[in-house]
C-alpha positions as CSV (number, residue, x, y, z in Angstrom):
1,X,0.1,0.0,0.1
2,X,1.9,3.1,-1.1
3,X,-0.4,5.1,0.7
4,X,1.3,4.5,3.8
5,X,4.5,5.7,2.3
6,X,2.7,8.8,1.2
7,X,1.8,9.5,5.0
8,X,5.3,8.8,6.2
9,X,6.4,11.7,3.7
10,X,3.8,13.9,5.0
11,X,4.6,13.3,8.5
12,X,8.3,14.2,7.7
13,X,7.1,17.7,6.0
14,X,5.0,18.3,9.2
15,X,8.1,17.5,11.4
16,X,10.5,19.5,9.6
17,X,8.0,22.6,9.4
18,X,7.2,21.8,13.3
19,X,10.9,22.3,14.1
20,X,11.2,25.5,11.8
21,X,8.4,27.4,12.8
22,X,8.1,26.0,16.5
23,X,4.7,24.5,16.7
24,X,3.6,21.9,19.1
25,X,0.3,20.8,17.9
26,X,-1.3,20.4,14.2
27,X,-5.2,20.5,14.6
28,X,-5.5,20.1,10.9
29,X,-4.0,18.8,7.8
30,X,-5.6,19.8,4.3
31,X,-3.9,17.8,1.5
32,X,-4.9,18.3,-2.3
33,X,-5.3,15.1,-4.3
34,X,-5.4,15.2,-8.4
35,X,-8.1,12.8,-10.2
36,X,-5.3,11.1,-12.0
37,X,-3.0,10.5,-8.7
38,X,-3.8,6.8,-8.2
39,X,-4.1,7.6,-4.6
40,X,-7.0,5.4,-3.0
41,X,-8.3,8.0,-0.5
42,X,-9.8,5.9,2.2
43,X,-6.5,3.8,2.5
44,X,-4.6,7.4,2.7
45,X,-7.2,8.6,5.3
46,X,-6.5,4.9,7.2
47,X,-2.5,5.3,6.7
48,X,-2.6,9.0,7.8
49,X,-4.3,8.0,11.6
50,X,-1.6,5.1,11.8
51,X,1.5,7.1,10.8
52,X,0.9,10.1,12.9
53,X,0.7,8.3,16.0
54,X,3.3,9.8,18.4
55,X,3.9,13.0,16.2
56,X,2.8,16.4,16.7
57,X,0.0,15.8,14.2
58,X,-1.4,12.8,16.2
59,X,-5.2,13.2,16.2
60,X,-5.5,16.1,13.5
61,X,-8.2,16.3,11.4
62,X,-7.3,15.2,7.8
63,X,-9.1,16.7,4.7
64,X,-8.6,15.7,1.3
65,X,-9.6,18.1,-1.5
66,X,-10.4,16.8,-4.7
67,X,-8.3,18.6,-7.9
68,X,-10.0,17.6,-11.4
69,X,-7.9,15.9,-14.1
70,X,-7.2,18.7,-16.8
71,X,-5.7,17.8,-20.4
72,X,-4.4,19.7,-23.1
73,X,-6.0,18.4,-26.4
74,X,-3.9,18.7,-29.4
75,X,-6.9,17.9,-31.8
76,X,-8.9,21.0,-31.0
77,X,-6.1,23.0,-29.1
78,X,-8.2,23.3,-26.0
79,X,-7.7,22.6,-22.2
80,X,-10.4,20.2,-21.0
81,X,-11.5,18.5,-17.7
82,X,-11.7,14.7,-18.0
83,X,-13.5,12.4,-15.5
84,X,-11.2,9.3,-17.0
85,X,-7.6,9.7,-17.9
86,X,-8.3,7.7,-21.0
87,X,-11.3,9.5,-22.2
88,X,-11.7,11.0,-25.2
89,X,-12.0,15.0,-25.4
90,X,-15.2,16.2,-24.4
91,X,-15.3,18.8,-26.8
92,X,-14.1,17.3,-30.1
93,X,-13.8,13.6,-29.6
94,X,-9.9,13.6,-30.3
95,X,-7.5,11.2,-28.6
96,X,-4.4,13.1,-28.5
97,X,-4.5,14.2,-25.1
98,X,-1.5,15.4,-22.9
99,X,-2.7,15.6,-18.9
100,X,-1.6,19.0,-17.5
101,X,-2.9,18.7,-14.1
102,X,-4.7,16.0,-11.7
103,X,-1.6,14.0,-11.2
104,X,-0.5,16.0,-8.2
105,X,-0.9,15.3,-4.3
106,X,0.4,18.2,-2.1
107,X,-0.3,19.2,1.5
108,X,-2.2,22.5,1.1
109,X,-2.1,23.9,4.5
110,X,-1.8,23.2,8.1
111,X,-3.8,24.4,11.1
112,X,-1.4,24.6,14.2
113,X,-1.0,25.9,17.8
């Protein structure tokens, strides 16, 4: 389950920020997850609770913000939103699509005390 290693990375970032900015407790963590990222959100939520035990983020609320998948269609030269990475262009039906967003996962912000 790669969601566990994703949460270990989140924990490392949080701990680095806690040292840099001198905070002791994280109350909320918000992450943005692209539609094409391949992240299993229920598994990520479970892993977050497990990995954050014993850290400044133990017991923190964990919010996941969905980011749409977008691609550039080289048939009609438009940026389009896609529900599925392999779907044809919703405007022209073309198949020459290059993803431009939706593959990312990043920490948006932390609520700390």
